[in-house]
C-alpha positions in Angstrom: 208.3 147.0 -65.4 211.1 144.6 -66.4 214.3 144.4 -64.4 217.5 142.4 -65.0 219.1 141.3 -61.6 222.7 140.6 -62.4 225.1 138.3 -60.4 228.4 138.9 -58.7 231.8 137.3 -58.1 233.8 137.5 -54.9 237.4 138.5 -55.4 239.1 137.2 -52.2 237.1 136.1 -49.2 238.7 136.2 -45.8 236.9 134.3 -43.0 238.2 136.1 -39.9 236.4 134.5 -36.9 233.1 133.0 -35.6 231.0 135.6 -33.9 229.0 135.2 -30.7 225.8 135.3 -32.8 226.9 132.2 -34.7 227.7 134.0 -37.9 231.2 134.3 -39.2 233.0 137.7 -39.6 234.2 138.0 -43.2 235.8 140.4 -45.6 235.4 140.1 -49.3 235.3 142.2 -52.5 232.2 141.8 -54.5 232.3 142.7 -58.2 229.1 143.0 -60.3 228.7 140.8 -63.4 226.2 142.7 -65.5 226.1 140.2 -68.4 224.7 137.3 -66.4 221.2 138.2 -65.3 217.8 136.8 -64.2 214.7 138.7 -65.5 212.0 140.0 -63.2 208.7 141.5 -64.5 206.4 143.3 -62.1 203.1 145.1 -62.6 200.5 146.6 -60.2 197.3 144.7 -59.7 194.1 145.3 -57.9 193.9 144.5 -54.2 196.7 143.5 -51.9 199.4 140.8 -52.0 201.5 139.2 -54.6 200.9 136.8 -57.5 204.2 135.2 -58.2 205.2 132.8 -61.1 208.5 131.5 -62.3 210.1 130.0 -65.5 213.6 129.1 -66.6 215.7 127.1 -64.1 213.6 125.3 -61.6 213.3 127.4 -58.5 214.4 125.1 -55.5 211.9 126.4 -52.9 208.2 127.0 -52.4 206.9 130.4 -53.7 206.4 131.8 -50.2 210.1 131.1 -49.4 211.4 132.8 -52.6 213.4 135.9 -51.8 211.3 138.0 -54.3 208.2 137.2 -52.3 210.0 137.9 -49.1 211.1 141.2 -50.4 207.6 142.1 -51.5 206.2 141.2 -48.1 208.8 143.2 -46.3 208.0 146.3 -48.4 204.3 145.8 -48.0 204.6 145.5 -44.2 206.7 148.7 -44.0 205.0 150.9 -46.6 201.6 149.5 -47.2 202.1 149.1 -51.0 199.3 147.6 -53.1 199.1 144.3 -55.0 201.7 143.1 -57.5 201.9 140.5 -60.2 205.5 139.3 -60.5 207.2 136.8 -62.8 210.8 135.6 -62.3 212.7 134.0 -65.2 215.6 132.2 -63.6 219.0 132.1 -65.5 221.7 132.5 -62.8 222.5 129.0 -61.4 221.7 128.0 -57.8 224.3 127.0 -55.2 227.1 128.7 -57.2 228.1 131.6 -55.0 226.9 134.1 -57.6 224.2 135.7 -55.5 221.3 135.2 -57.9 218.7 135.0 -55.2 220.0 138.0 -53.4 220.1 139.9 -56.6 216.4 139.1 -57.3 215.5 140.3 -53.8 217.4 143.5 -54.1 216.0 144.3 -57.5 212.5 143.6 -56.2 213.1 146.3 -53.6 214.5 148.7 -56.2 211.5 147.9 -58.5 208.8 148.3 -55.9 210.4 151.6 -54.8 210.1 152.9 -58.3 206.7 151.3 -59.1 205.0 152.8 -56.1 207.0 156.0 -56.0 208.2 155.5 -52.5 211.2 157.8 -52.9 213.6 155.6 -50.9 217.2 156.6 -51.1 220.1 154.1 -51.6 220.9 153.9 -47.9 217.3 153.0 -47.0 217.1 150.3 -49.7 220.4 148.8 -48.6 219.1 148.6 -45.0 215.9 146.8 -46.2 217.9 144.5 -48.4 220.3 143.6 -45.5 217.3 142.2 -43.6 216.8 139.6 -46.4 220.4 138.2 -46.6 224.0 138.9 -46.0 225.0 139.9 -49.5 221.6 141.3 -50.7 222.5 144.9 -50.0 225.3 144.7 -52.5 222.9 144.6 -55.4 221.3 148.0 -54.6 224.4 149.7 -56.1 226.0 148.8 -59.4 229.6 149.2 -58.3 232.4 147.0 -56.7 232.1 147.0 -52.9 234.3 145.8 -50.0 231.9 143.8 -47.8 232.5 143.2 -44.2 230.6 141.9 -41.2 228.3 139.1 -42.5 228.7 140.8 -45.9 226.2 143.5 -45.3 228.6 146.3 -44.3 229.6 147.9 -47.6 232.3 150.3 -48.7 232.8 151.4 -52.3 236.0 149.9 -53.7 238.1 151.4 -56.4 238.5 148.4 -58.6 238.5 148.0 -62.3 238.7 145.0 -64.6 238.2 147.0 -67.7 239.6 145.3 -70.8 239.6 141.9 -69.1 237.6 138.9 -70.1 235.7 137.0 -67.4 234.9 133.3 -67.7 232.6 131.7 -65.1 232.3 127.9 -65.0 229.6 126.2 -62.9 229.8 122.4 -63.2 226.5 120.5 -63.4 225.5 118.5 -60.4 227.6 120.4 -57.8 225.5 122.8 -55.7 226.9 124.0 -52.4 224.8 125.3 -49.6 226.0 128.0 -47.3 225.8 125.5 -44.4 228.0 123.0 -46.2 230.5 125.7 -47.1 230.9 126.9 -43.5 230.9 123.4 -41.9 234.7 122.9 -42.3 236.2 126.3 -42.5 239.2 127.4 -40.4 239.5 131.2 -39.9 242.9 132.5 -41.0 244.7 135.7 -40.0 246.0 137.7 -43.0 249.1 140.0 -42.6 247.6 142.6 -45.0 243.9 143.7 -45.3 242.1 142.5 -48.4 241.9 146.0 -49.9 245.7 146.3 -49.6 246.2 143.0 -51.4 243.8 143.9 -54.1 245.6 147.2 -54.7 248.4 145.3 -56.3 248.6 144.2 -59.9 246.2 141.3 -60.8 249.2 139.1 -61.5 250.0 139.3 -57.8 246.6 138.1 -56.6 247.1 134.3 -57.3 249.1 133.8 -54.1 247.8 136.7 -52.0 244.0 136.9 -52.7 242.3 133.7 -51.7 238.8 132.4 -51.0 238.8 131.0 -47.5 236.2 128.3 -48.5 238.3 126.7 -51.1 240.5 124.5 -49.0 237.5 122.7 -47.4 235.2 122.6 -50.4 238.0 121.5 -52.9 238.7 118.6 -50.5 235.1 117.5 -50.8 234.7 118.4 -54.5 238.1 117.9 -56.2 236.4 118.7 -59.6 236.3 122.3 -58.6 240.0 122.4 -57.9 240.6 120.9 -61.3 238.5 123.6 -63.0 240.5 126.3 -61.3 243.8 124.8 -62.4 242.4 124.3 -65.9 241.5 128.1 -66.1 245.1 128.9 -65.2 246.4 126.5 -67.8 244.2 128.3 -70.4 245.9 131.6 -69.5 243.9 133.1 -66.7 245.8 135.7 -64.7 243.6 135.0 -61.7 241.1 132.3 -60.9 239.0 131.6 -57.8 235.8 130.1 -56.5 233.1 132.7 -56.0 231.6 133.1 -52.6 230.6 129.9 -50.9 229.3 128.2 -54.0 230.5 126.0 -56.9 231.2 128.5 -59.6 234.8 129.0 -60.5 235.9 132.0 -62.5 238.9 133.1 -64.4 240.1 136.6 -65.3 241.9 136.8 -68.7 244.0 139.4 -70.4 242.5 138.3 -73.7 239.6 136.2 -74.7 240.4 132.4 -74.4 239.7 130.4 -77.5 237.5 127.3 -77.6 236.5 127.7 -74.0 233.2 125.8 -74.4 235.2 122.8 -75.6 237.1 122.7 -72.4 234.0 122.5 -70.2 231.4 120.8 -72.3 229.1 119.7 -69.5 229.2 122.9 -67.4 227.2 126.1 -67.3 229.5 128.6 -68.9 229.4 132.4 -69.0 232.0 134.6 -70.8 232.0 138.4 -71.1 234.3 141.2 -72.0 234.4 143.8 -69.2 234.2 147.2 -70.8 
């Protein structure tokens, strides 16, 4: 079985307050980016346990800490599934706020459900995925979602970027951990709920739909602020940092020309949204 875990972008991210459990209450829209994917291959093998290998981008943790392995162990402990040989080819960059690791974990759950005929419904898989990370449950469905709580409370969101071109720029050498991102944030009170602000035309988002991590992170990494402004200068109708990471994206009415020349040293992804 071969699976293609796709990434996501966050459109708006409101940091509301710090909770008693130490997490922050957030509200954000997550939008699937199907054209930028990792590759996961899994097959059954004799016995129990998982044989896990990787290729592509160097995975920045020991195998037993990888979210694919954690997802397998969670499924094995709950459902007694048999052994699996799994290979992850990593393409989605780390520390970018694109949710690549979470996607890999969610697709592992989806794949194991199918491989072993467990018959788990979407809600059951979302519940399992939420145990592995705040945004992991998002990748069980293939649609835009409004995420609340720590990011695990999901509500389908009527949002379409059909006909737009998405450009994602992830500069080399800048990887932002979740801990770094949250270290200097200041919760803000918004006058309108995020869903209400997103309901307006995309042209209105620039001043109304913001990522609450940007102020702190742009102060530490001014190159990211420069990328955002560059995307606007190239004609983006909306640009933002994704999640708590270092990827900056722009949404364009038409495909920008010579985009690779503008960001020669960065990881670059561009796709037309059908």
